[in-house]
Short mmCIF file of the C-alpha atoms (twelve columns), coordinates in Angstrom:
data_MODEL
# 
_entry.id   MODEL 
# 
loop_
_atom_site.group_PDB 
_atom_site.id 
_atom_site.type_symbol 
_atom_site.label_atom_id 
_atom_site.label_alt_id 
_atom_site.label_comp_id 
_atom_site.label_asym_id 
_atom_site.label_seq_id 
_atom_site.Cartn_x 
_atom_site.Cartn_y 
_atom_site.Cartn_z 
_atom_site.pdbx_PDB_model_num 
ATOM 1   C CA . MET A 1   -21.338 23.942  15.941  1 
ATOM 2   C CA . LEU A 2   -19.370 20.728  15.347  1 
ATOM 3   C CA . ASP A 3   -15.612 21.152  14.961  1 
ATOM 4   C CA . LYS A 4   -14.816 19.871  11.436  1 
ATOM 5   C CA . THR A 5   -11.216 19.099  12.323  1 
ATOM 6   C CA . ASN A 6   -12.289 16.219  14.591  1 
ATOM 7   C CA . GLY A 7   -13.537 14.405  11.490  1 
ATOM 8   C CA . VAL A 8   -10.153 14.544  9.752   1 
ATOM 9   C CA . VAL A 9   -8.001  11.417  10.067  1 
ATOM 10  C CA . SER A 10  -4.293  11.498  10.789  1 
ATOM 11  C CA . GLY A 11  -1.570  9.175   9.614   1 
ATOM 12  C CA . ASN A 12  -0.746  8.680   13.272  1 
ATOM 13  C CA . ASP A 13  -4.001  6.708   13.517  1 
ATOM 14  C CA . CYS A 14  -2.946  4.088   10.960  1 
ATOM 15  C CA . ILE A 15  -1.942  0.536   11.865  1 
ATOM 16  C CA . VAL A 16  -0.442  -1.825  9.275   1 
ATOM 17  C CA . TRP A 17  0.001   -5.580  9.644   1 
ATOM 18  C CA . LEU A 18  2.218   -7.709  7.389   1 
ATOM 19  C CA . ASN A 19  1.264   -11.390 7.660   1 
ATOM 20  C CA . GLY A 20  -0.277  -10.669 11.066  1 
ATOM 21  C CA . GLU A 21  2.703   -8.726  12.480  1 
ATOM 22  C CA . ILE A 22  2.156   -5.059  13.384  1 
ATOM 23  C CA . LEU A 23  4.738   -2.929  11.584  1 
ATOM 24  C CA . ASP A 24  5.723   -0.786  14.568  1 
ATOM 25  C CA . ASP A 25  8.687   0.789   12.745  1 
ATOM 26  C CA . LEU A 26  6.613   1.910   9.741   1 
ATOM 27  C CA . LYS A 27  7.004   5.585   8.867   1 
ATOM 28  C CA . GLN A 28  4.778   5.834   5.771   1 
ATOM 29  C CA . PHE A 29  2.415   3.644   3.783   1 
ATOM 30  C CA . GLU A 30  1.256   4.808   0.386   1 
ATOM 31  C CA . TRP A 31  -0.923  2.853   -2.025  1 
ATOM 32  C CA . LYS A 32  -2.935  3.448   -5.163  1 
ATOM 33  C CA . VAL A 33  -5.202  1.552   -7.525  1 
ATOM 34  C CA . THR A 34  -4.922  2.416   -11.218 1 
ATOM 35  C CA . LEU A 35  -7.939  1.647   -13.378 1 
ATOM 36  C CA . ASP A 36  -7.143  0.354   -16.857 1 
ATOM 37  C CA . PHE A 37  -9.348  1.403   -19.777 1 
ATOM 38  C CA . ALA A 38  -9.235  0.688   -23.492 1 
ATOM 39  C CA . ASP A 39  -10.288 3.298   -26.031 1 
ATOM 40  C CA . VAL A 40  -13.455 2.478   -27.971 1 
ATOM 41  C CA . ASN A 41  -14.132 4.384   -31.197 1 
ATOM 42  C CA . TYR A 42  -16.916 4.274   -33.777 1 
ATOM 43  C CA . LEU A 43  -17.156 5.398   -37.362 1 
ATOM 44  C CA . ASN A 44  -18.953 8.731   -37.775 1 
ATOM 45  C CA . ASP A 45  -18.555 9.541   -34.050 1 
ATOM 46  C CA . PRO A 46  -15.700 11.895  -33.068 1 
ATOM 47  C CA . ARG A 47  -15.847 10.913  -29.379 1 
ATOM 48  C CA . THR A 48  -13.609 8.379   -27.687 1 
ATOM 49  C CA . TYR A 49  -15.312 6.104   -25.191 1 
ATOM 50  C CA . LYS A 50  -13.640 4.054   -22.483 1 
ATOM 51  C CA . LYS A 51  -14.124 0.359   -21.683 1 
ATOM 52  C CA . TYR A 52  -12.989 -0.805  -18.262 1 
ATOM 53  C CA . GLN A 53  -10.380 -3.564  -18.596 1 
ATOM 54  C CA . GLY A 54  -9.284  -4.114  -14.994 1 
ATOM 55  C CA . PHE A 55  -6.961  -2.541  -12.462 1 
ATOM 56  C CA . SER A 56  -3.467  -2.682  -11.059 1 
ATOM 57  C CA . GLY A 57  -2.231  -1.765  -7.620  1 
ATOM 58  C CA . GLU A 58  1.029   -0.319  -6.374  1 
ATOM 59  C CA . ALA A 59  2.205   0.607   -2.902  1 
ATOM 60  C CA . THR A 60  5.273   1.445   -0.849  1 
ATOM 61  C CA . LEU A 61  6.098   0.667   2.753   1 
ATOM 62  C CA . THR A 62  8.670   3.105   4.184   1 
ATOM 63  C CA . PHE A 63  10.276  2.154   7.475   1 
ATOM 64  C CA . ASN A 64  12.456  3.910   9.987   1 
ATOM 65  C CA . LYS A 65  15.501  1.667   9.578   1 
ATOM 66  C CA . THR A 66  15.641  -0.533  12.659  1 
ATOM 67  C CA . ARG A 67  16.146  -3.907  10.977  1 
ATOM 68  C CA . SER A 68  16.639  -5.516  7.576   1 
ATOM 69  C CA . ARG A 69  12.981  -5.761  6.538   1 
ATOM 70  C CA . GLY A 70  13.457  -6.344  2.803   1 
ATOM 71  C CA . ALA A 71  16.372  -8.735  3.085   1 
ATOM 72  C CA . THR A 72  14.667  -10.761 5.815   1 
ATOM 73  C CA . LEU A 73  11.463  -11.042 3.799   1 
ATOM 74  C CA . LEU A 74  13.029  -11.772 0.403   1 
ATOM 75  C CA . LYS A 75  16.506  -13.277 0.941   1 
ATOM 76  C CA . ASP A 76  15.358  -16.851 0.328   1 
ATOM 77  C CA . ALA A 77  12.980  -15.890 -2.494  1 
ATOM 78  C CA . ILE A 78  15.635  -14.238 -4.642  1 
ATOM 79  C CA . LYS A 79  17.707  -17.428 -4.560  1 
ATOM 80  C CA . SER A 80  14.906  -19.991 -4.901  1 
ATOM 81  C CA . GLY A 81  12.572  -18.063 -7.202  1 
ATOM 82  C CA . THR A 82  9.637   -18.882 -4.923  1 
ATOM 83  C CA . MET A 83  8.112   -15.649 -3.695  1 
ATOM 84  C CA . PRO A 84  6.561   -15.547 -0.217  1 
ATOM 85  C CA . ASP A 85  2.797   -15.364 0.207   1 
ATOM 86  C CA . ILE A 86  2.159   -11.907 1.689   1 
ATOM 87  C CA . LYS A 87  -0.969  -10.303 3.110   1 
ATOM 88  C CA . ILE A 88  -1.053  -6.685  4.280   1 
ATOM 89  C CA . VAL A 89  -3.948  -5.281  6.305   1 
ATOM 90  C CA . THR A 90  -4.356  -1.609  7.187   1 
ATOM 91  C CA . LYS A 91  -6.657  0.144   9.611   1 
ATOM 92  C CA . LEU A 92  -7.058  3.907   9.598   1 
ATOM 93  C CA . GLU A 93  -9.231  4.944   12.535  1 
ATOM 94  C CA . ASN A 94  -10.555 8.313   13.602  1 
ATOM 95  C CA . LYS A 95  -10.644 8.076   17.381  1 
ATOM 96  C CA . SER A 96  -12.829 11.192  17.615  1 
ATOM 97  C CA . THR A 97  -15.627 9.775   15.465  1 
ATOM 98  C CA . GLY A 98  -15.057 6.033   15.933  1 
ATOM 99  C CA . LYS A 99  -15.091 5.569   12.145  1 
ATOM 100 C CA . ALA A 100 -12.482 3.358   10.522  1 
ATOM 101 C CA . GLU A 101 -11.298 2.186   7.124   1 
ATOM 102 C CA . ARG A 102 -9.688  -1.199  6.580   1 
ATOM 103 C CA . ALA A 103 -7.957  -2.387  3.434   1 
ATOM 104 C CA . VAL A 104 -6.653  -5.883  2.753   1 
ATOM 105 C CA . PHE A 105 -3.956  -6.311  0.087   1 
ATOM 106 C CA . THR A 106 -3.171  -9.718  -1.437  1 
ATOM 107 C CA . GLY A 107 -1.354  -11.016 -4.486  1 
ATOM 108 C CA . ILE A 108 1.651   -8.987  -3.350  1 
ATOM 109 C CA . THR A 109 4.881   -8.910  -5.327  1 
ATOM 110 C CA . PHE A 110 7.762   -6.894  -3.915  1 
ATOM 111 C CA . ASN A 111 9.567   -5.090  -6.736  1 
ATOM 112 C CA . GLU A 112 12.843  -4.183  -5.033  1 
ATOM 113 C CA . PHE A 113 14.689  -3.800  -1.769  1 
ATOM 114 C CA . GLY A 114 18.018  -2.350  -0.777  1 
ATOM 115 C CA . ALA A 115 19.719  0.161   1.454   1 
ATOM 116 C CA . SER A 116 21.347  3.565   1.410   1 
ATOM 117 C CA . SER A 117 23.058  5.716   3.986   1 
ATOM 118 C CA . GLU A 118 23.412  9.466   4.215   1 
ATOM 119 C CA . ALA A 119 25.307  11.523  6.788   1 
ATOM 120 C CA . LYS A 120 23.205  13.264  9.445   1 
ATOM 121 C CA . THR A 121 20.029  11.592  8.224   1 
ATOM 122 C CA . VAL A 122 17.763  9.105   9.951   1 
ATOM 123 C CA . GLY A 123 17.936  5.766   8.146   1 
ATOM 124 C CA . GLU A 124 14.935  4.573   6.126   1 
ATOM 125 C CA . GLU A 125 14.070  1.475   4.153   1 
ATOM 126 C CA . SER A 126 11.484  1.515   1.361   1 
ATOM 127 C CA . LEU A 127 9.794   -1.576  -0.001  1 
ATOM 128 C CA . PRO A 128 7.755   -0.862  -3.144  1 
ATOM 129 C CA . PHE A 129 5.333   -3.571  -4.220  1 
ATOM 130 C CA . SER A 130 2.491   -4.425  -6.546  1 
ATOM 131 C CA . PHE A 131 -0.743  -6.103  -5.518  1 
ATOM 132 C CA . SER A 132 -3.338  -7.924  -7.590  1 
ATOM 133 C CA . ASP A 133 -6.268  -7.716  -5.187  1 
ATOM 134 C CA . ILE A 134 -7.662  -5.338  -2.577  1 
ATOM 135 C CA . ASP A 135 -10.723 -5.613  -0.365  1 
ATOM 136 C CA . PHE A 136 -12.358 -3.087  1.941   1 
ATOM 137 C CA . PRO A 137 -14.028 -4.849  4.888   1 
ATOM 138 C CA . GLU A 138 -14.735 -1.458  6.495   1 
ATOM 139 C CA . LEU A 139 -15.117 2.063   5.101   1 
ATOM 140 C CA . MET A 140 -15.640 5.413   6.802   1 
# 
């Protein structure tokens, strides 16, 4: 009997690139696509139907704090108003099965960056962002 646990992926098997650079200090990457629908109603019909209107995407990169990721990426943009062109690529691979999932995020707009410190806590830096497009060149 095949061990089902070998088919389960782990976050440890995820690689993320930002503009071609591997993010080797990345602790967590979370993303989601929200589908937007408009309500459609008709006279003499009590049901509400949904019409697809598009989507929006949001994500957060969370780093173990080893450098000033947000400030380095956005310091010039906040002064000039010209945002950098960003592309993020992820690969989640199950080494046991050889299956992988890749996602490519473009149209990225970083929403905020900053820093905080807390006693007896490992430093982190979170960079939340929105994206306007996502592609999946490979799926499991």
